[in-house]
C-alpha positions as CSV (number, residue, x, y, z in Angstrom):
1,M,-19.1,-28.5,42.2
2,S,-22.0,-30.4,40.4
3,R,-21.0,-32.7,37.7
4,E,-24.0,-31.8,35.5
5,F,-23.5,-29.4,32.7
6,F,-24.9,-25.9,33.4
7,T,-25.9,-23.0,31.2
8,T,-26.0,-25.0,28.0
9,R,-26.3,-22.8,24.9
10,T,-27.0,-23.4,21.3
11,V,-24.1,-22.7,18.8
12,A,-26.2,-19.9,17.3
13,E,-26.6,-18.3,20.7
14,A,-22.9,-18.6,21.4
15,L,-21.9,-17.1,18.1
16,R,-24.4,-14.2,18.5
17,D,-24.0,-13.4,22.2
18,F,-20.6,-14.5,23.4
19,A,-18.5,-11.5,22.4
20,P,-15.5,-10.8,24.7
21,S,-14.4,-7.2,24.6
22,R,-10.7,-7.6,24.0
23,R,-9.3,-6.4,20.6
24,T,-5.7,-6.5,19.6
25,G,-3.7,-3.3,19.2
26,R,-2.4,-1.7,16.0
27,E,1.0,-2.0,14.3
28,T,2.3,-1.0,10.9
29,V,3.6,-3.6,8.5
30,A,5.3,-3.4,5.2
31,L,3.4,-4.4,2.1
32,A,5.5,-7.5,1.6
33,E,4.3,-8.8,5.1
34,A,0.7,-7.7,4.8
35,L,-0.9,-10.7,3.2
36,R,-4.0,-11.9,5.3
37,R,-3.3,-9.1,7.9
38,V,-6.4,-7.1,8.9
39,P,-6.4,-3.3,8.2
40,A,-7.1,-1.3,11.4
41,E,-8.6,1.5,9.3
42,P,-9.6,2.1,5.7
43,V,-6.7,2.8,3.4
44,T,-7.3,5.5,0.8
45,S,-5.6,6.3,-2.4
46,P,-3.4,9.4,-2.4
47,S,-4.1,10.0,-6.2
48,A,-6.2,8.8,-9.0
49,L,-5.4,5.6,-10.9
50,P,-4.1,5.0,-13.4
51,G,-3.3,8.7,-13.2
52,F,-3.5,9.3,-17.0
53,A,-5.8,8.2,-19.9
54,R,-4.2,5.1,-21.4
55,A,-4.8,2.7,-24.2
56,T,-6.2,-0.7,-23.5
57,V,-5.5,-2.1,-27.0
58,D,-2.7,-1.8,-29.6
59,G,-4.0,0.5,-32.4
60,Y,-4.3,4.1,-33.2
61,A,-5.4,7.1,-31.1
62,V,-8.0,9.0,-33.0
63,R,-10.9,11.5,-32.7
64,A,-13.9,9.1,-32.7
65,A,-15.9,11.5,-35.0
66,D,-13.3,10.8,-37.8
67,T,-14.3,7.2,-37.9
68,Y,-18.1,7.5,-38.0
69,G,-19.5,5.6,-40.9
70,A,-16.3,3.7,-41.6
71,S,-16.8,0.2,-43.0
72,E,-15.0,-2.4,-45.1
73,G,-16.6,-0.9,-48.2
74,L,-16.1,2.7,-47.3
75,P,-13.0,3.1,-45.0
76,S,-11.9,6.3,-43.2
77,Y,-8.4,7.4,-44.2
78,L,-6.3,9.2,-41.5
79,D,-2.8,10.6,-41.6
80,I,-0.3,9.0,-39.2
81,T,1.4,11.9,-37.4
82,G,3.6,9.9,-35.0
83,A,3.7,7.2,-32.4
84,V,3.5,7.0,-28.6
85,R,6.4,5.3,-26.7
86,M,5.7,3.3,-23.5
87,G,6.7,5.1,-20.4
88,A,6.9,8.5,-22.0
89,A,4.6,11.4,-22.5
90,P,3.3,11.8,-26.1
91,A,5.3,14.1,-28.3
92,V,2.4,14.6,-30.7
93,A,-1.3,15.4,-30.6
94,V,-4.2,14.2,-32.6
95,G,-5.9,16.6,-34.8
96,P,-8.7,16.4,-37.5
97,A,-8.3,13.4,-39.8
98,T,-5.1,12.2,-38.1
99,A,-4.0,9.2,-36.0
100,V,-1.2,8.3,-33.7
101,L,0.2,4.8,-33.4
102,M,-0.5,3.4,-29.8
103,P,0.8,0.5,-27.7
104,T,-1.4,-1.0,-25.0
105,G,-0.8,1.0,-21.9
106,G,0.5,4.1,-23.7
107,V,-0.5,7.6,-22.7
108,L,-3.4,9.0,-24.8
109,P,-2.3,12.0,-26.8
110,E,-4.0,15.3,-26.5
111,G,-6.9,15.6,-28.9
112,A,-7.7,11.9,-29.0
113,D,-10.9,10.5,-27.4
114,A,-10.7,6.9,-28.6
115,V,-8.3,4.1,-29.7
116,V,-9.2,1.9,-32.7
117,M,-7.9,-1.6,-32.5
118,V,-5.1,-2.4,-35.0
119,E,-7.2,-5.4,-36.2
120,Y,-9.6,-2.9,-37.8
121,T,-6.9,-0.9,-39.6
122,S,-4.4,-1.3,-42.3
123,E,-1.6,0.9,-43.5
124,T,-2.5,1.1,-47.2
125,M,0.4,3.5,-48.0
126,P,3.2,5.0,-46.0
127,G,1.8,7.6,-43.5
128,T,-1.8,6.7,-44.0
129,V,-4.0,4.3,-42.0
130,E,-7.3,2.8,-43.3
131,V,-10.0,2.4,-40.6
132,V,-12.8,-0.1,-41.4
133,R,-14.8,0.0,-38.2
134,P,-16.1,3.1,-36.3
135,V,-15.3,3.8,-32.6
136,A,-17.2,5.8,-30.0
137,P,-15.6,8.2,-27.6
138,G,-14.0,6.2,-24.8
139,D,-13.5,3.0,-26.8
140,G,-10.0,1.3,-26.3
141,L,-9.0,3.4,-23.4
142,V,-9.4,4.0,-19.6
143,R,-9.8,7.4,-18.1
144,A,-7.2,8.9,-15.7
145,D,-9.4,8.0,-12.7
146,E,-11.3,5.1,-14.0
147,D,-9.6,2.5,-11.8
148,V,-9.6,4.6,-8.6
149,T,-10.4,8.3,-7.8
150,A,-8.2,10.3,-5.5
151,G,-9.2,9.7,-1.9
152,A,-11.2,6.5,-2.7
153,V,-11.0,3.6,-0.3
154,L,-8.5,1.1,-1.6
155,V,-9.1,-1.5,1.1
156,P,-11.6,-1.4,3.9
157,A,-10.9,-1.9,7.6
158,G,-11.6,-5.3,9.0
159,R,-11.2,-7.5,5.9
160,P,-8.0,-9.6,5.7
161,L,-5.8,-8.4,2.8
162,R,-5.8,-10.6,-0.3
163,A,-3.1,-10.8,-3.0
164,Q,-5.2,-8.5,-5.3
165,D,-5.4,-5.9,-2.4
166,L,-1.7,-5.8,-2.2
167,G,-1.5,-5.1,-5.9
168,M,-3.9,-2.3,-5.6
169,L,-2.0,-0.8,-2.7
170,A,1.3,-1.1,-4.6
171,A,-0.3,0.6,-7.7
172,A,-1.3,3.5,-5.5
173,G,2.2,3.8,-4.0
174,V,1.1,2.6,-0.5
175,T,4.0,0.6,0.9
176,S,2.9,0.1,4.5
177,V,-0.4,-0.6,6.2
178,P,-1.8,-0.1,9.7
179,V,-3.1,-3.4,10.8
180,H,-4.4,-5.2,13.9
181,A,-1.8,-7.2,15.7
182,C,-2.4,-11.0,15.4
183,P,-4.3,-12.3,18.3
184,R,-2.0,-14.2,20.7
185,V,-3.7,-17.5,21.4
186,V,-2.3,-19.6,24.3
187,I,-3.0,-23.3,23.9
188,L,-2.9,-25.4,27.1
189,S,-3.3,-29.2,27.1
190,T,-4.3,-31.1,30.2
191,G,-4.4,-34.7,31.3
192,D,-2.1,-37.1,33.1
193,E,-2.4,-39.4,30.1
194,V,-1.2,-36.7,27.6
195,V,2.5,-36.6,26.6
196,A,4.5,-34.5,24.1
197,P,4.3,-35.5,20.4
198,E,8.0,-36.2,20.4
199,T,7.6,-39.0,23.0
200,A,9.2,-42.0,21.1
201,T,7.6,-44.8,23.1
202,L,4.2,-44.6,24.8
203,S,3.6,-46.3,28.2
204,P,0.2,-48.1,28.6
205,G,-2.6,-45.5,28.8
206,Q,-0.5,-42.6,27.3
207,V,-1.5,-40.6,24.2
208,R,0.5,-38.1,22.3
209,D,-0.9,-34.5,22.3
210,A,-2.4,-34.3,18.8
211,T,-5.0,-31.7,19.6
212,A,-2.6,-28.8,20.4
213,S,-0.8,-29.0,17.0
214,A,-4.1,-29.1,15.1
215,L,-5.5,-26.2,17.1
216,A,-2.4,-24.2,16.3
217,G,-3.0,-24.8,12.7
218,L,-6.6,-23.6,13.0
219,V,-5.4,-20.5,14.9
220,L,-3.0,-19.7,12.1
221,E,-5.8,-20.2,9.6
222,A,-7.9,-17.7,11.5
223,G,-5.1,-15.1,11.5
224,G,-3.9,-15.7,15.1
225,S,-0.5,-16.4,16.6
226,P,-0.6,-19.7,18.5
227,V,1.5,-20.2,21.6
228,L,1.8,-23.9,22.6
229,S,2.2,-23.7,26.4
230,G,2.7,-27.4,27.1
231,I,0.8,-30.0,29.1
232,V,-0.6,-29.4,32.6
233,A,-1.3,-32.3,34.9
234,D,-4.8,-33.1,36.2
235,E,-4.2,-31.2,39.4
236,P,-6.4,-28.2,40.3
237,H,-3.7,-25.8,41.6
238,A,-1.4,-26.5,38.6
239,L,-4.2,-25.8,36.2
240,S,-5.3,-22.6,38.0
241,A,-1.7,-21.3,38.0
242,A,-1.3,-22.1,34.3
243,L,-4.6,-20.4,33.4
244,R,-3.8,-17.3,35.4
245,A,-0.4,-17.0,33.6
246,A,-2.1,-17.6,30.2
247,V,-4.9,-15.0,30.7
248,A,-2.2,-12.4,31.6
249,D,-0.3,-13.1,28.5
250,A,-2.9,-13.8,25.8
251,D,-5.8,-12.4,23.8
252,L,-7.5,-15.8,23.9
253,V,-6.8,-19.0,25.9
254,V,-7.7,-22.5,24.7
255,V,-7.7,-25.5,27.0
256,S,-7.9,-29.0,25.8
257,A,-9.5,-30.3,29.0
258,G,-9.1,-34.1,29.1
259,S,-11.9,-36.6,28.5
260,S,-13.1,-37.4,32.0
261,V,-16.0,-35.6,33.7
262,G,-13.6,-34.9,36.6
263,A,-11.1,-33.2,34.2
264,R,-13.9,-31.1,32.7
265,D,-15.2,-30.1,36.2
266,G,-11.7,-29.1,37.2
267,T,-11.3,-26.9,34.2
268,A,-14.6,-25.2,34.9
269,E,-13.7,-24.6,38.6
270,A,-10.3,-23.2,37.6
271,V,-11.8,-20.9,34.9
272,A,-14.5,-19.7,37.3
273,G,-11.8,-18.1,39.5
274,L,-10.1,-16.2,36.8
275,G,-12.2,-13.0,36.8
276,E,-15.4,-11.4,35.7
277,P,-17.8,-11.8,34.0
278,G,-16.8,-15.5,34.1
279,I,-18.4,-18.6,32.5
280,Y,-20.9,-17.9,29.8
281,C,-21.7,-21.6,29.2
282,H,-20.6,-25.0,30.1
283,G,-22.1,-27.1,27.4
284,L,-23.1,-26.5,23.8
285,A,-26.0,-28.2,22.1
286,I,-23.7,-29.8,19.4
287,K,-22.5,-33.2,18.5
288,P,-19.6,-33.8,18.7
289,G,-18.4,-31.3,21.3
290,K,-21.1,-30.9,24.0
291,P,-18.7,-30.5,26.9
292,T,-17.4,-27.2,25.7
293,L,-16.9,-24.2,28.1
294,L,-16.9,-20.6,27.1
295,A,-15.9,-17.8,29.5
296,E,-14.7,-14.2,29.5
297,C,-12.2,-13.3,32.1
298,G,-11.2,-9.7,32.2
299,G,-11.9,-9.3,28.5
300,V,-10.0,-12.4,27.5
301,A,-12.0,-15.3,26.0
302,V,-11.3,-18.7,27.5
303,I,-12.4,-21.8,25.6
304,G,-12.5,-25.2,27.3
305,L,-12.6,-27.9,24.7
306,P,-13.4,-31.6,25.0
307,G,-10.3,-33.8,25.3
308,N,-11.2,-36.0,22.3
309,P,-9.4,-34.5,19.2
310,L,-12.3,-34.7,16.8
311,S,-14.7,-33.1,19.1
312,A,-12.2,-30.3,20.1
313,L,-11.4,-29.5,16.5
314,V,-15.0,-29.5,15.3
315,V,-16.0,-27.0,18.1
316,F,-12.9,-24.8,17.6
317,R,-13.6,-24.5,13.9
318,L,-17.2,-23.4,14.5
319,V,-16.8,-21.3,17.6
320,G,-13.1,-20.7,18.3
321,M,-12.0,-19.5,14.9
322,P,-14.7,-16.8,14.8
323,L,-13.5,-15.6,18.3
324,V,-9.9,-15.4,17.0
325,R,-11.0,-13.4,13.9
326,R,-13.1,-11.0,16.0
327,G,-10.4,-10.4,18.5
328,G,-8.0,-9.5,15.6
329,G,-10.4,-7.0,14.1
330,V,-12.1,-9.0,11.3
331,A,-15.4,-7.3,10.7
332,A,-17.2,-10.2,8.9
333,A,-16.7,-14.0,8.7
334,P,-15.1,-15.2,5.5
335,V,-17.2,-17.1,3.0
336,E,-16.4,-20.7,3.3
337,P,-16.2,-22.9,0.1
338,V,-19.4,-25.0,-0.1
339,V,-20.6,-27.6,-2.6
340,R,-24.1,-28.9,-3.0
341,A,-24.3,-32.7,-2.7
342,R,-26.8,-35.6,-2.3
343,L,-26.7,-37.6,0.9
344,S,-25.8,-41.3,0.4
345,R,-27.6,-42.6,3.4
346,A,-30.1,-41.4,6.0
347,L,-28.8,-39.6,9.2
348,A,-30.5,-39.7,12.5
349,S,-30.3,-36.6,14.8
350,A,-32.0,-35.1,17.9
351,A,-34.1,-32.0,17.8
352,G,-32.5,-29.1,19.6
353,R,-28.9,-30.2,18.8
354,L,-26.6,-29.2,16.0
355,D,-25.0,-32.3,14.5
356,I,-21.7,-31.8,12.6
357,V,-21.1,-34.8,10.3
358,Q,-17.9,-35.4,8.5
359,V,-18.3,-36.6,4.9
360,T,-16.3,-37.7,1.8
361,L,-17.4,-36.6,-1.6
362,S,-17.6,-38.7,-4.8
363,D,-19.0,-38.1,-8.3
364,G,-22.8,-38.5,-8.6
365,P,-25.2,-38.6,-11.6
366,D,-26.1,-34.9,-11.2
367,K,-24.4,-33.7,-8.0
368,P,-21.6,-35.0,-5.9
369,T,-22.5,-37.8,-3.4
370,A,-21.8,-37.0,0.3
371,T,-21.0,-40.2,2.3
372,P,-21.0,-39.7,6.1
373,L,-18.0,-40.9,8.2
374,F,-18.7,-42.4,11.5
375,G,-16.6,-43.3,14.5
376,A,-15.6,-42.4,18.0
377,S,-14.7,-38.8,18.7
378,A,-11.2,-39.9,19.6
379,L,-10.4,-40.9,16.0
380,L,-8.5,-38.2,14.1
381,S,-8.6,-40.4,11.0
382,I,-12.2,-39.4,10.5
383,L,-11.1,-35.8,10.1
384,T,-8.1,-36.6,7.9
385,S,-10.3,-38.7,5.6
386,A,-13.1,-36.1,5.3
387,D,-13.4,-33.8,2.3
388,G,-15.7,-31.5,4.4
389,Y,-18.7,-31.5,6.8
390,L,-22.4,-31.0,6.7
391,V,-24.6,-29.5,9.4
392,V,-27.9,-31.2,10.5
393,P,-29.9,-28.2,11.8
394,E,-31.1,-28.0,15.4
395,E,-34.7,-28.3,14.4
396,A,-34.2,-31.5,12.3
397,T,-34.7,-35.0,13.7
398,G,-32.6,-36.4,10.8
399,L,-32.0,-36.3,7.1
400,D,-33.3,-38.8,4.5
401,T,-31.2,-40.5,1.9
402,D,-30.8,-38.4,-1.3
403,T,-31.5,-35.2,0.7
404,E,-29.6,-32.3,-0.9
405,V,-27.1,-30.9,1.6
406,D,-24.5,-28.1,1.7
407,V,-21.0,-29.5,2.4
408,T,-18.4,-27.1,3.7
409,L,-15.1,-28.0,2.2
410,Y,-11.8,-28.3,4.1
411,R,-9.2,-26.1,2.3
């Protein structure tokens, strides 16, 4: 096999065109276990919410017309005919020139169409309330279906559930949700120099497997279920066997492929034999991370990452995490937290290549200052020191000092 990269793609092309067909199945989970899970279908409300007209303020339920023209100098006087208790249906109604004492959240009595805030009232004599500000129909209350109408969509399909979504489902009495199963992501590390993290003493030339643990964290962040399948030696038959087993057991397979050209070529050769349609690209126009392989084998995505940890994690964040989300039914990419900053120094780049630059952020006179971090792609400390990263677009040949840039923040 040639040692030259073949079928190099831009990151934009890969995100647009590389779309393996596999999607996870469905399962039903209890509401308590549903946070960040992805609904497999829209969930609708079985009834209107809140289900009854209710007060949004402490005060008095009234007919709005009885308060028209009320002021400090010319109050409206209404007879108090009773009070509403929380959690109970009203035992009284509101008639002409009468009022009923209301707690926030109480059921609106029959005949009332507004609630006047207690701050605009005073009980001048027992059984009579003085109103000094008029209200319009609908003031101080919510309608029976103002929050949600019966049959309305509570949560859409394809958007991971948030804490507020769980609250809405609970309010509607929905206690379980049909969701996509979490994509099962098998992570394989390769390299004769790579040893397990628990190795107490390293021999000359050995490195602990840092990439697999970090990749597992990114898989979890994307909603997947990581499976660490250990370290495979730089031996073609061993890698082919490990990959065949992984593809049979996974929704997505990730290979940390070692740093040498030979290791990368061995991964490409092993992946090429896994099934159709095969390799989509062997090389991305990105720095760091050019020696990245993307393939689809029988519907299962396979990602071959560079061996250097920084390169591997940068590429997986940009390309791998979207694949995990898509396979797990996510309909649209989440909005990443971004801050606008000024670049502390000029950056060189090459046209036609996406550059991902790690930065730290510090206070500036009008905007934060983004300071680039440089170093070899084997240095994890660059990532752990960074507050986020900026992207130098493919069409740019660099960025000048003080250029305003968008920094995507690490959460």
